[in-house]
C-alpha positions as CSV (number, residue, x, y, z in Angstrom):
1,M,79.6,92.2,168.8
2,K,76.5,90.0,167.4
3,I,74.9,91.1,164.0
4,V,72.5,89.3,162.0
5,A,71.6,88.8,158.4
6,Q,69.7,88.0,156.1
7,V,68.9,86.7,153.1
8,K,66.1,85.9,150.8
9,L,65.8,82.2,149.0
10,Q,63.9,82.0,146.1
11,P,63.4,78.5,145.2
12,G,62.1,78.2,141.7
13,S,60.1,75.3,141.7
14,V,57.1,74.3,143.7
15,Y,58.9,70.6,144.4
16,V,61.5,73.1,146.7
17,A,59.1,75.1,148.0
18,D,56.6,72.3,149.1
19,S,59.5,70.7,150.5
20,L,60.8,73.5,152.9
21,A,57.4,74.0,153.5
22,A,57.2,70.8,154.8
23,T,60.6,71.0,156.1
24,L,59.7,73.8,159.0
25,R,55.7,71.9,159.6
26,A,57.6,68.3,160.3
27,C,60.4,70.3,162.3
28,N,57.7,72.2,164.7
29,R,55.5,69.2,165.1
30,A,58.4,67.6,166.1
31,A,59.1,70.8,168.5
32,N,55.6,70.7,169.8
33,W,55.5,66.9,171.6
34,I,59.1,67.8,172.8
35,S,57.7,70.8,174.8
36,E,54.5,69.0,176.3
37,V,57.4,65.9,177.2
38,A,59.8,68.3,178.9
39,H,56.5,70.5,181.0
40,E,55.1,67.0,181.9
41,R,58.7,65.9,183.5
42,D,59.6,68.6,184.0
43,L,62.6,68.5,181.8
44,K,64.3,71.7,180.7
45,R,68.1,70.5,180.3
46,R,69.1,70.0,176.8
47,N,71.3,66.3,177.7
48,E,68.0,65.6,180.2
49,L,65.7,65.8,177.2
50,H,68.0,64.5,174.7
51,H,67.8,61.4,176.0
52,A,64.2,61.3,176.7
53,V,62.5,62.2,173.7
54,Y,65.5,61.7,170.5
55,Y,64.1,57.9,169.2
56,D,61.2,58.4,169.8
57,M,61.4,61.5,168.3
58,K,63.1,60.6,165.2
59,A,60.9,56.8,165.1
60,T,57.6,59.6,164.8
61,Y,58.7,62.1,163.0
62,D,61.4,61.3,160.4
63,L,63.7,63.7,160.5
64,A,67.2,63.4,160.3
65,A,69.9,63.1,163.2
66,Q,71.2,66.7,163.3
67,A,67.9,68.6,163.1
68,S,66.4,66.6,165.8
69,V,69.2,67.6,167.8
70,R,68.2,71.4,166.5
71,T,64.8,70.4,167.0
72,I,65.5,69.6,171.1
73,K,67.8,72.9,171.0
74,K,65.1,75.3,170.0
75,V,62.7,73.3,173.1
76,V,65.4,74.2,175.9
77,D,66.4,77.5,174.5
78,A,62.6,78.4,174.3
79,Y,62.0,77.4,177.8
80,A,65.2,79.1,179.1
81,T,64.0,82.0,177.8
82,L,60.8,82.2,179.6
83,A,62.5,80.9,182.5
84,G,64.7,84.3,181.6
85,N,61.8,86.3,181.5
86,I,59.6,85.5,184.8
87,K,63.5,86.0,186.3
88,N,64.0,89.5,185.2
89,G,59.9,90.3,186.2
90,N,59.3,90.6,182.3
91,L,56.1,89.1,183.0
92,S,52.7,89.7,185.7
93,E,51.5,87.6,187.3
94,K,48.4,86.2,185.2
95,A,51.2,86.1,182.1
96,E,53.5,83.6,184.7
97,G,51.1,81.4,185.5
98,K,48.8,81.0,182.1
99,A,52.7,81.2,180.6
100,T,53.8,78.4,183.1
101,S,50.7,76.0,183.0
102,K,50.9,75.0,179.8
103,P,53.8,73.4,176.8
104,I,55.2,76.2,175.2
105,R,54.1,75.9,171.2
106,F,55.5,76.3,168.4
107,R,53.9,77.1,165.0
108,E,53.7,75.1,161.5
109,N,55.9,77.4,160.1
110,A,57.9,78.8,163.4
111,A,61.4,79.6,162.8
112,Q,64.2,76.6,162.1
113,P,67.5,76.5,163.4
114,F,70.0,74.9,160.7
115,D,73.9,74.4,161.8
116,D,76.1,73.8,159.1
117,H,75.4,69.8,158.9
118,C,72.1,70.9,157.6
119,L,72.8,74.2,155.6
120,T,76.2,74.8,153.6
121,W,76.6,78.2,152.5
122,N,78.1,79.3,148.9
123,V,78.4,83.0,149.4
124,D,80.5,83.3,145.9
125,E,77.9,81.5,144.0
126,Q,74.9,82.9,145.8
127,T,73.7,79.4,146.9
128,V,72.6,77.3,149.8
129,S,72.3,73.8,149.9
130,I,70.3,73.1,152.9
131,W,68.4,69.5,154.1
132,T,64.8,68.6,154.5
133,V,62.9,66.0,154.9
134,A,62.0,65.6,150.6
135,G,66.5,65.3,150.8
136,R,68.5,67.0,150.5
137,I,68.2,70.3,147.9
138,K,71.0,71.8,146.5
139,G,72.4,75.2,144.9
140,I,68.8,76.8,145.9
141,P,69.5,80.9,145.2
142,F,68.9,83.8,147.5
143,V,69.4,87.2,147.3
144,C,70.5,89.3,150.3
145,S,72.0,93.2,149.9
146,S,76.1,94.2,149.3
147,E,76.8,94.5,152.9
148,A,75.1,91.2,154.0
149,L,77.0,89.5,151.3
150,K,80.4,90.7,153.9
151,L,78.4,90.0,156.6
152,L,78.1,86.1,155.3
153,A,82.0,86.0,154.3
154,S,82.5,85.4,157.9
155,R,79.5,83.8,159.0
156,K,79.7,80.6,161.7
157,G,77.2,78.4,164.0
158,E,74.1,78.8,163.2
159,S,70.9,79.8,160.6
160,D,67.1,79.9,160.4
161,L,65.2,79.2,158.1
162,V,61.9,81.3,158.2
163,F,58.9,81.9,156.2
164,R,57.0,85.3,155.9
165,D,54.6,87.1,154.4
166,G,55.0,83.9,151.2
167,S,58.6,83.8,151.4
168,F,61.4,81.9,153.3
169,Y,64.2,83.6,154.2
170,L,67.4,82.4,155.9
171,T,68.5,84.6,159.2
172,A,72.0,84.5,160.0
173,T,73.9,85.1,163.1
174,I,77.3,86.7,162.8
175,D,79.8,87.8,165.5
176,L,82.1,90.6,165.1
177,P,84.1,92.5,166.7
178,E,83.7,95.2,168.5
179,P,86.1,98.0,168.4
180,D,86.9,100.4,170.8
181,A,84.8,103.5,172.1
182,Y,86.6,106.6,172.1
183,E,86.3,109.7,175.6
184,P,83.3,111.5,174.3
185,E,83.5,115.2,173.9
186,G,79.9,116.2,174.5
187,W,76.5,113.9,174.0
188,L,74.2,114.0,171.8
189,G,70.8,113.9,173.1
190,V,67.4,112.1,171.5
191,D,64.3,112.8,173.4
192,L,61.1,110.6,172.0
193,G,57.8,112.0,171.2
194,I,54.6,111.4,169.3
195,V,55.0,114.2,166.6
196,N,58.6,113.3,166.2
197,I,60.1,110.5,166.6
198,A,63.4,112.0,167.7
199,T,64.9,114.8,168.1
200,T,68.1,116.2,168.9
201,N,69.7,118.2,171.6
202,D,71.1,119.7,168.3
203,G,67.4,120.9,166.8
204,A,67.0,117.7,164.4
205,K,63.0,116.3,163.5
206,L,64.1,113.2,162.8
207,S,60.9,111.7,160.7
208,G,57.7,113.2,161.9
209,R,55.2,115.4,159.2
210,R,55.7,112.1,156.3
211,V,56.0,109.6,159.7
212,N,52.0,111.1,161.1
213,R,50.6,111.4,157.7
214,Y,51.2,107.4,156.8
215,R,50.1,106.7,159.8
216,R,47.1,108.5,159.3
217,R,46.6,107.2,156.5
218,I,47.5,103.7,157.7
219,N,45.0,104.3,160.6
220,R,41.8,105.0,158.6
221,L,42.3,102.4,155.7
222,R,41.7,99.9,159.0
223,T,39.0,101.4,160.2
224,K,37.3,101.2,157.5
225,L,38.1,97.7,156.1
226,Q,37.6,96.5,159.8
227,K,33.9,98.1,159.1
228,K,33.6,95.0,156.5
229,G,34.1,92.3,158.0
230,T,34.3,90.5,154.8
231,K,37.8,87.5,154.2
232,S,39.4,89.8,151.8
233,A,38.8,92.5,154.0
234,K,40.7,90.6,156.3
235,R,43.5,89.8,153.8
236,R,43.7,93.4,153.3
237,L,44.3,94.0,156.7
238,K,47.2,90.8,157.6
239,S,48.8,92.5,154.0
240,I,48.7,96.0,156.1
241,R,49.6,95.2,159.5
242,H,53.1,93.6,158.4
243,R,53.4,96.9,155.0
244,E,53.4,98.9,158.3
245,A,55.7,96.6,160.8
246,R,58.1,96.8,157.3
247,F,57.6,101.1,157.3
248,A,58.1,101.4,161.0
249,T,61.3,99.1,160.7
250,D,62.9,100.9,157.6
251,T,62.4,104.0,159.3
252,N,64.0,102.9,162.4
253,H,67.3,102.1,160.4
254,V,67.2,105.2,158.9
255,V,67.1,107.4,162.4
256,S,69.1,105.9,164.4
257,K,71.6,105.6,161.2
258,T,71.4,109.5,161.4
259,I,71.7,109.5,164.6
260,V,75.0,107.0,164.8
261,I,76.6,109.1,162.1
262,T,76.0,111.9,163.5
263,A,77.5,111.5,166.8
264,E,80.6,110.1,165.6
265,R,81.3,113.2,162.9
266,T,81.1,114.8,166.0
267,S,83.3,112.8,168.5
268,R,79.9,112.6,170.9
269,G,78.5,109.9,172.4
270,V,74.8,109.2,172.3
271,A,72.4,110.3,175.1
272,L,68.9,108.0,174.8
273,E,65.8,107.9,176.9
274,D,65.5,104.3,178.9
275,L,62.8,103.4,177.1
276,K,61.3,100.4,179.7
277,G,58.1,101.0,179.9
278,I,57.5,104.2,177.6
279,R,54.1,103.5,177.3
280,K,53.1,103.8,180.3
281,R,55.2,106.4,181.4
282,V,53.7,108.6,178.7
283,T,50.3,110.2,179.1
284,A,48.9,110.5,175.5
285,R,45.2,112.8,174.3
286,K,42.8,110.1,172.7
287,E,44.0,111.3,169.5
288,Q,47.1,111.0,170.4
289,R,47.3,107.3,171.4
290,Y,47.3,105.3,168.2
291,R,50.7,106.8,167.5
292,L,53.0,106.4,170.6
293,H,51.5,102.3,171.3
294,S,52.3,101.9,167.7
295,W,55.7,102.6,167.3
296,A,58.9,100.2,168.3
297,F,60.3,102.5,170.6
298,A,62.5,99.4,172.5
299,Q,63.4,98.8,168.1
300,L,64.9,101.7,167.5
301,G,66.9,102.1,171.3
302,A,67.9,98.7,169.7
303,F,69.6,99.8,166.4
304,V,70.5,103.1,167.4
305,E,73.0,100.4,170.5
306,Y,74.4,98.1,167.8
307,K,74.7,100.9,165.2
308,A,76.8,102.6,167.7
309,K,78.4,100.0,168.8
310,R,79.9,99.4,165.2
311,A,80.6,102.5,165.1
312,G,82.4,102.7,168.4
313,V,80.4,105.7,169.9
314,P,79.1,105.6,173.3
315,V,75.4,104.8,174.4
316,V,74.1,106.6,177.7
317,H,70.6,105.7,178.6
318,V,69.0,108.5,181.3
319,D,66.5,108.7,183.5
320,P,63.8,110.1,181.6
321,R,61.4,111.5,184.4
322,N,60.8,115.5,183.9
323,T,62.8,116.2,181.0
324,S,59.8,117.6,179.4
325,R,59.2,119.4,182.4
326,Q,62.6,121.0,183.7
327,C,64.2,124.2,182.2
328,S,67.5,123.1,180.3
329,E,68.9,126.7,181.0
330,C,67.8,127.0,184.9
331,W,66.8,123.3,185.8
332,H,63.5,124.8,186.8
333,T,61.3,122.2,186.9
334,H,57.4,122.5,186.7
335,R,54.4,120.9,184.7
336,T,53.1,124.1,183.8
337,N,56.7,124.8,182.3
338,R,55.3,122.8,179.3
339,V,52.6,125.3,178.0
340,S,51.9,123.2,174.2
341,Q,53.1,119.7,173.2
342,A,55.1,121.8,170.8
343,W,56.3,124.7,173.1
344,F,58.0,125.2,176.6
345,A,58.5,128.4,178.4
346,C,59.8,128.2,181.8
347,R,58.5,129.8,184.5
348,S,61.7,131.2,186.6
349,C,64.5,132.6,183.7
350,G,62.1,133.0,181.0
351,N,63.9,130.6,178.6
352,V,61.2,129.8,175.5
353,M,62.1,127.1,173.1
354,N,60.8,123.6,170.6
355,A,60.0,121.8,173.6
356,D,61.8,118.8,172.3
357,R,64.8,120.3,172.1
358,N,64.3,121.0,175.5
359,G,64.3,117.4,175.9
360,S,66.5,116.4,174.2
361,R,68.9,118.8,175.7
362,N,68.6,117.7,179.7
363,I,69.0,114.0,178.4
364,A,71.9,115.1,177.1
365,H,73.0,116.8,180.0
366,R,72.1,113.9,182.4
367,A,73.8,111.9,180.4
368,D,76.7,113.5,180.2
369,A,76.4,114.0,184.8
370,V,75.7,110.3,184.6
371,W,79.2,109.7,182.8
372,Q,81.0,112.0,185.2
373,R,80.2,110.6,188.1
374,G,81.7,106.9,186.6
375,E,78.1,105.4,186.2
376,V,78.9,103.5,183.4
377,K,80.7,101.4,182.2
378,R,83.6,102.8,180.1
379,P,85.7,100.4,177.3
380,R,88.9,98.8,179.0
381,T,90.9,100.6,175.7
382,V,89.8,104.1,174.0
383,K,90.1,105.4,171.0
384,Q,91.2,109.0,169.9
385,H,88.2,110.3,168.1
386,A,90.3,111.5,164.7
């Protein structure tokens, strides 16, 4: 399995920072020119495109040989991703036509991949040596978490130079052996919602009130700044957007970690709803639409999956239809069973409970049925959970 480790560079001088910024600009300007050639001549394969652009690109943009190779590969990968999205039906007909009618464009500060010829890590001293358009710069210090530092010890392959919010980062992909999964002794159903981000069939409500208070405060501040419309207000809006995204990411990490640890401790698997298209499936009142559309549900699901893989916890996705309307006791399904956002009352058996917990119980039941029917690919090697 692949894990991404991120470190923050500390250039230490204006010269180093300017050199890194100039390198990103040069590589992305070259990538835009390569993309135009690839689009005009329909050259989407790496070898064909390399022969068509390599020497002209080196002469025009003053890139080193290996940096040129990485830039060509970046363009090829971008077109391969676009082709994959089209093949999988991820784009509407209008979006597909717009995407294929013109070359792919790269921002001037878009991430740039570097391999071991261009970038050398010194994990013990926490420094890197990196190629730039101003020459190779050695001994650039970086800071990261202790967990990321451990992961970097087994790093191989490419790393990406990223410029974000005025700082430079390096992201490295680490390929870790996937641990053996265990045979689950039940399922931890997780219901994703608007008021509570996640509710389990144990009755645990994860990140409800705190998250909603924060989002209401940010929304009020955003509305106030949008009405002002000044340059300083726009800068503040940009800062708020990034801060809210960081808050959502941190919350999703905490929630997903709690879910996986709970499942592992109780020898259960994790049962999730199929998150694809959740915003189209869920109908919400006007005051709830902002909360629905502002949360990264797909990111939360991805975090749960990769943390579960690292722990050897099985994960099953189930059909979310009618999980909020079906009784988890007698299976009676009707829209009037959901009497309010918070409460569920079955019209058939009289079962009354929290609506989110009822939904999470239904998710757990469906996961068990899917697992027993063998509709999920089981691990080849199954370990006995302690």
